[in-house]
C-alpha positions in Angstrom: 0.0 0.0 0.0 1.3 3.4 -0.9 2.2 5.8 1.9 1.5 9.4 1.3 3.4 12.1 3.1 1.9 15.6 3.6 3.4 18.4 1.5 2.2 20.9 4.1 5.4 21.5 6.1 4.6 24.7 8.1 4.6 24.4 11.9 2.1 24.9 14.7 3.7 28.2 15.5 1.3 31.2 15.2 0.6 32.4 11.7 2.0 35.9 11.2 1.2 37.6 7.9 4.1 38.3 5.7 4.9 39.3 2.1 5.2 35.6 1.2 2.1 34.6 3.2 -0.2 37.6 3.2 -3.5 38.0 5.2 -5.8 38.2 2.3 -9.3 37.3 1.2 -8.2 33.9 0.1 -7.0 33.0 3.6 -10.0 34.6 5.3 -12.4 32.5 3.1 -10.3 29.5 3.9 -10.8 30.1 7.7 -14.6 30.5 7.3 -14.9 27.4 5.0 -13.0 25.1 7.3 -14.1 26.4 10.7 -17.7 27.1 9.7 -19.7 26.9 6.5 -18.3 29.8 4.6 -19.4 33.5 4.7 -20.8 36.3 2.6 -18.8 39.2 1.2 -19.6 41.6 4.0 -18.4 39.1 6.6 -15.2 38.4 4.7 -14.5 42.1 4.3 -15.0 42.7 8.0 -12.7 39.8 8.9 -9.9 41.3 6.8 -9.7 44.2 9.1 -8.9 41.9 12.0 -5.6 40.2 12.8 -5.7 36.4 12.1 -5.6 35.4 15.8 -8.3 37.8 16.7 -10.6 36.4 14.0 -10.0 32.8 15.2 -10.8 33.8 18.8 -14.0 35.4 17.6 -15.1 32.4 15.6 -14.4 30.0 18.5 -15.8 32.3 21.2 -19.0 32.7 19.1 -19.5 29.0 19.4 -18.6 28.8 23.0 -21.0 31.6 23.9 -23.9 30.5 21.7 -26.9 29.3 23.7 -27.7 25.6 23.5 -30.8 24.6 21.5 -33.8 25.2 23.7 -35.0 22.0 25.4 -38.1 20.9 23.3 -41.3 20.0 24.9 -40.9 16.4 23.8 -37.3 16.0 25.2 -38.5 13.4 27.7 -41.6 12.1 26.0 -42.2 8.3 25.8 -44.9 6.4 24.0 -47.1 6.9 27.1 -46.9 10.7 26.8 -47.9 10.7 23.1 -50.8 8.3 23.9 -52.0 10.6 26.7 -52.0 13.6 24.4 -53.8 11.7 21.6 -50.8 12.0 19.3 -49.7 9.4 16.8 -46.3 8.1 18.0 -44.6 7.6 14.6 -45.9 10.8 13.1 -44.9 12.9 16.0 -41.5 11.2 16.4 -40.6 12.0 12.8 -41.8 15.6 13.2 -39.6 15.9 16.3 -36.6 14.6 14.6 -37.1 16.9 11.6 -37.4 19.8 14.1 -34.0 19.0 15.6 -32.4 18.5 12.2 -33.7 21.9 10.9 -32.4 23.5 14.1 -29.0 22.1 13.4 -29.0 23.4 9.8 -30.1 26.8 11.0 -27.2 26.7 13.4 -24.8 25.9 10.5 -25.7 29.2 9.1 -25.2 31.2 12.3 -22.7 29.4 14.6 -20.4 27.6 12.2 -17.8 25.9 14.4 -20.3 24.6 17.0 -22.5 23.0 14.3 -19.6 21.7 12.4 -18.3 20.0 15.6 -21.7 18.5 16.3 -21.5 16.9 12.9 -17.9 15.8 13.5 -18.5 14.3 16.9 -21.7 12.5 15.7 -19.4 10.9 13.1 -16.9 10.0 15.8 -19.2 8.8 18.6 -21.4 7.1 16.1 -25.0 6.1 16.7 -27.7 5.5 14.1 -31.1 7.1 14.6 -32.8 4.2 12.8 -31.5 1.8 15.5 -33.1 3.6 18.4 -35.6 5.9 16.7 -37.0 7.5 19.8 -37.0 11.3 20.0 -36.0 11.6 23.6 -32.9 9.4 22.9 -32.0 11.7 20.0 -32.4 14.8 22.0 -30.2 13.4 24.9 -27.5 12.4 22.4 -27.6 15.7 20.5 -27.5 17.7 23.8 -24.5 15.7 24.9 -22.7 16.5 21.6 -23.6 20.2 22.0 -22.5 20.5 25.6 -19.2 18.8 25.1 -18.2 19.7 21.6 -15.6 22.2 22.7 -15.1 20.9 26.2 -13.0 18.3 28.0 -12.6 15.1 26.0 -12.5 12.8 29.0 -15.8 14.2 30.3 -17.2 13.8 26.8 -16.2 10.1 26.6 -17.7 9.6 30.1 -21.0 11.2 29.1 -21.6 9.8 25.7 -21.5 6.2 26.7 -24.3 6.6 29.1 -26.7 8.1 26.6 -29.6 5.8 25.7 -28.8 6.2 22.0 -25.3 4.8 22.5 -26.5 2.1 24.9 -29.0 0.9 22.3 -26.8 1.2 19.2 -23.7 -0.5 20.6 -25.7 -3.0 22.7 -24.8 -1.7 26.1 -28.4 -2.3 27.1 -27.8 -6.0 26.4 -24.6 -6.2 28.4 -25.4 -7.8 31.7 -23.5 -9.9 34.3 -25.6 -12.9 33.1 -25.1 -12.3 29.3 -22.0 -10.1 28.5 -21.8 -8.1 25.3 -18.4 -6.7 24.3 -19.6 -4.4 21.5 -19.3 -1.0 23.3 -16.1 -2.0 25.1 -14.5 -2.8 21.7 -15.6 0.4 20.0 -14.7 2.5 23.0 -11.1 1.6 22.4 -11.0 0.8 18.7 -12.9 3.9 17.4 -13.6 6.4 20.2 -10.3 6.7 22.0 -7.3 4.6 21.0 -7.6 3.4 17.4 -7.6 0.0 15.9 -5.3 -2.5 17.7 -3.6 0.3 19.6 -2.8 -0.2 23.3 -5.4 -2.7 24.3 -5.9 -6.5 24.2 -8.8 -8.8 23.7 -8.7 -9.5 27.4 -9.0 -5.8 28.1 -12.1 -5.7 26.0 -13.6 -8.7 27.8 -12.8 -7.3 31.3 -14.0 -3.9 30.3 -17.4 -5.2 29.1 -17.9 -6.7 32.6 -17.2 -3.3 34.2 -19.8 -1.6 31.8 -22.6 -3.9 32.9 -25.8 -2.7 34.7 -27.2 -0.2 32.2 -30.0 -2.5 31.2 -33.2 -1.2 32.7 -36.1 0.7 31.2 -39.8 0.5 31.2 -40.0 -0.1 27.5 -38.0 0.8 24.4 -39.2 4.4 24.4 -38.1 5.1 28.0 -34.5 6.1 29.0 -32.1 3.5 30.1 -30.8 3.6 33.7 -28.3 1.7 35.8 -29.4 -1.0 38.2 -26.9 -2.9 40.4 -28.8 -6.1 40.0 -27.3 -6.7 36.5 -23.8 -5.3 37.3 -20.9 -7.7 37.3 -19.7 -7.2 40.9 -16.4 -9.0 40.7 -12.8 -7.9 40.2 -11.7 -7.1 36.7 -8.2 -6.6 35.3 -8.0 -3.7 32.8 -4.7 -2.4 31.4 -3.0 -4.3 34.1 -5.0 -2.8 37.0 -7.2 -5.0 39.1 -10.3 -4.0 41.0 -14.1 -4.1 41.2 -14.3 -1.6 38.4 -17.5 0.0 37.1 -18.3 2.4 34.3 -16.6 5.5 35.7 -13.6 3.5 36.7 -13.1 2.3 33.1 -13.0 5.9 31.9 -10.5 6.9 34.6 -8.3 3.9 33.9 -8.4 4.6 30.2 -7.2 8.2 30.5 -4.8 7.3 33.3 -3.0 4.5 31.5 -3.4 5.5 27.8 -3.5 9.3 27.6 -0.8 9.7 25.0 -2.4 7.2 22.7 -5.8 8.8 23.1 -4.4 12.3 22.3 -2.6 11.0 19.2 -5.8 9.3 17.9 -8.1 12.2 18.5 -5.7 14.8 17.1 -5.3 12.8 14.0 -9.0 12.8 13.4 -9.3 16.6 14.1 -6.4 17.2 11.7 -7.9 15.2 8.8 -11.3 16.9 9.4 -10.1 20.5 9.6 -6.8 20.5 7.6 -6.0 17.7 5.2 -6.9 14.1 4.4 -3.1 13.4 4.2 -1.6 13.8 7.7 1.6 15.4 8.8 2.8 13.1 11.6 5.0 15.8 13.1 2.0 18.1 13.5 -0.2 15.3 14.9 2.5 14.6 17.5 2.9 18.3 18.4 -0.9 18.6 18.8 -1.1 15.5 20.9 1.7 16.7 23.2 -0.5 19.7 24.0 -3.8 17.9 24.0 -2.6 15.3 26.5 -2.0 18.0 29.2 -5.7 18.7 29.7 -7.7 17.1 26.9 -9.3 20.5 26.3 -10.8 20.5 22.8 -11.2 24.3 22.7 -7.5 24.9 23.4 -6.1 22.4 20.9 -8.4 23.9 18.2 -7.2 27.4 19.0 -3.7 26.3 18.5 -4.4 24.5 15.3 -6.5 27.3 13.7 -4.0 30.0 14.6 -1.1 28.1 13.2 1.2 28.6 10.2 0.2 25.1 9.3 -3.6 25.8 9.1 -3.0 28.9 7.0 -0.3 27.4 4.7 -1.1 28.0 1.1 -1.0 24.2 0.5 -3.9 23.6 2.9 -6.3 25.7 0.8 -8.7 23.9 -1.6 -7.5 20.4 -0.9 -10.6 18.9 0.8 -13.8 17.7 -0.9 -17.0 19.3 0.4 -19.5 17.1 2.2 -23.1 17.4 1.1 -23.7 19.9 4.0 -20.6 21.8 3.1 -21.9 22.2 -0.4 -25.5 23.1 0.3 -25.1 25.3 3.4 -22.1 27.1 2.0 -24.0 27.9 -1.2 -26.6 29.6 0.9 -24.1 31.4 3.1 -22.1 32.8 0.1 -25.2 34.0 -1.8 -27.4 35.1 1.0 -30.3 33.6 -1.0 -33.5 33.0 0.8 -34.9 29.6 1.2 -38.5 29.0 2.1 -38.8 27.3 5.5 -40.4 24.2 4.1 -37.5 23.8 1.7 -35.1 23.1 4.6 -36.6 19.6 5.1 -36.1 19.1 1.4 -32.5 20.1 1.7 -31.9 17.6 4.5 -33.5 14.9 2.3 -31.4 15.8 -0.7 -28.2 15.7 1.4 -29.2 12.3 2.5 -29.5 11.2 -1.1 -25.9 12.4 -1.6 -24.8 10.1 1.2 -25.0 12.3 4.4 -28.1 11.4 6.3 -28.0 13.4 9.5 -27.4 11.2 12.6 -27.2 8.2 10.3 -23.5 7.6 9.4 -22.9 4.6 7.1 -21.6 2.4 9.9 -20.0 2.5 13.3 -16.7 3.9 11.8 -18.7 6.8 10.3 -18.4 8.6 7.0 -14.8 8.5 5.8 -15.3 11.8 4.0 -13.2 13.6 1.3 -13.0 11.4 -1.8 -15.7 9.1 -0.5 -18.2 11.9 -0.9 -18.0 11.9 -4.7 -18.6 9.2 -7.3 -20.2 9.0 -10.7 -23.6 8.9 -9.1 -23.3 11.6 -6.4 -21.5 14.1 -8.6 -24.5 14.2 -11.0 -26.7 14.4 -7.9 -24.8 17.4 -6.6 -25.4 19.3 -9.8 -29.1 18.4 -9.8 -29.6 19.5 -6.2 -27.8 22.8 -6.7 -29.8 23.5 -9.8 -32.9 22.9 -7.7 -31.6 25.7 -5.4 -30.8 28.0 -8.3 -34.3 27.5 -9.9 -35.9 28.0 -6.5 -34.3 31.4 -6.3 -35.3 32.2 -9.9 -38.9 31.3 -9.3 -39.3 32.7 -5.8 -36.7 35.3 -5.0 -35.8 36.5 -8.5 -34.3 39.9 -7.6 -31.9 38.3 -5.1 -29.9 37.0 -8.2 -29.4 40.6 -9.3 -28.5 41.8 -5.8 -25.9 39.0 -5.6 -24.2 40.1 -8.8 -24.2 43.8 -7.8 -22.8 42.9 -4.4 -20.0 40.6 -5.7 -18.8 43.0 -8.5 -19.5 46.4 -6.8 -22.1 47.0 -9.5 -19.6 46.7 -12.4 -20.9 46.8 -16.0 -18.0 44.7 -17.2 -19.3 41.2 -17.8 -15.9 39.7 -17.2 -15.6 41.4 -13.8 -19.1 40.4 -12.8 -18.3 36.8 -13.8 -15.0 36.5 -12.1 -16.1 38.1 -8.9 -19.1 35.7 -8.7 -16.9 32.7 -9.4 -14.3 33.7 -6.9 -16.9 33.9 -4.1 -17.4 30.1 -4.5 -13.9 28.8 -5.3 -11.2 28.3 -2.7 -8.5 29.4 -5.2 -8.7 31.3 -8.5 -9.4 29.3 -11.6 -6.4 27.9 -13.4 -6.4 30.3 -16.4 -8.0 33.5 -17.8 -9.5 31.3 -20.5 -11.5 29.5 -17.8 -13.0 32.8 -16.7 -13.6 33.9 -20.3 -15.5 30.7 -21.0 -17.7 31.4 -18.0 -18.1 35.0 -19.1 -19.4 33.9 -22.5 -22.0 31.8 -20.6 -23.0 34.8 -18.5 -23.3 37.1 -21.6 -26.1 34.8 -22.8 -27.4 35.7 -26.2 -27.3 39.5 -25.9 -25.6 41.3 -28.8 -21.9 41.7 -28.2 -22.0 45.4 -29.0 -24.2 46.0 -25.9 -21.2 45.0 -23.9 -18.5 46.6 -26.0 -20.3 49.9 -26.0 -21.1 49.6 -22.3 -24.8 49.8 -22.9 -25.5 46.8 -20.7 -25.5 47.0 -16.9 -26.7 45.0 -13.9 -30.1 46.8 -14.0 -31.1 45.1 -17.2 -34.1 42.8 -17.1 -32.0 40.0 -18.4 -29.6 40.0 -15.5 -31.3 37.6 -13.0 -31.4 34.9 -15.8 -27.8 35.6 -16.7 -26.8 34.9 -13.1 -28.8 31.7 -13.2 -26.9 30.6 -16.3 -23.6 31.4 -14.7 -24.4 29.6 -11.4 -25.4 26.5 -13.3 -22.1 26.7 -15.2 -19.9 27.3 -12.1 -21.4 24.5 -10.0 -20.0 22.1 -12.6 -16.4 23.5 -12.4 -14.4 20.8 -10.6 -12.9 23.4 -8.1 -16.4 24.2 -6.9 -16.4 20.8 -5.0 -13.3 21.8 -3.0 -12.9 23.8 0.2 
């Protein structure tokens, strides 16, 4: 198997703008694309007036200070509550789940890092909604992700394993002193903290599964799961060479006491591939892990990464493939186009068709991302879905197309300038050649006589402009670089 080495060689030292590495619109857009879901022109312009470290602090602090999603009325509802209210369980459950998903999409447009981390952690501490289905389990799981997204990783690990969603998905509810189930113990080490075959043995898994027993009790499948000592394995267990009558919390303490460097390395690698590059720089991973292991504070390690020369290196820009949510939400963020509220559910559905069903990763290892997002089927689907967005704007918010062109180009009457400034709002880097922009300009010009442009008769107030912007948008979404961030 070929081993690829990262060509991004900058360090974790703070990024300080220079002639060779200027603080420019390209880097600001890079920060917004990776840390959040992009930004409009006014936001980018404002960010350019700030020093890089100040911008990063603002982006992180905005997520730290953002209020949690308000607890919904149905947060603790079971089937009995729905029955008492005369509500259909399936119909109301699906409505509740849609409500939460729409709230997360709205959050993507307002609090970028927090929502991005909720998606990241739901793809790390994987559960699958279809396996537990119940709204109260989903809310508990979502709330746990939201609370701990930028917090202490050890506290996060401790909390997530006790959620009913996780106890159902990885069979903790079936793990009793009478009938042991090793599933959660295995994934706790293999996926959530240490990595595959890294620092644990099969015996550690067996003994850990005994320590995790007791979380088996609930009234029925719609009720929360709770601990009861009657099904707990009350014997000594030996985990990582330490022997005692360990329980759930002891397992987490032992894990971080005995294996902290391995945990830090594993989690920093996942954060790096998510926020920086699919090809890792081992020296950077080690440097991150050396800091992370000191306190396991997620916020602190991300501040270090996002403020670094490495994160702002020219070679990090435009090297990741957008996820479906990257693509759809960033399109709306860049354009400021309106979307009718009932269309948000449609967007969630379409993103699912493209392979990213919210709270339904493909398997316990999660979406692998990057190149896995695109194949011969999903690429065509991406074009179709974005065209749906474009025609929705044309049919419902027609004048927003003109406003977008005016905003991007500062109301230029040069079709080349209008075209280039619109394209550059979407692309992480400029297109390869002037000819690429000229081809797009020809599309934008539509079938208007050339002398209208040559004699500067045409301008962005013409009736034809909204449709011209539609044609350009349909063209640019098929440019390969559009799929990158």
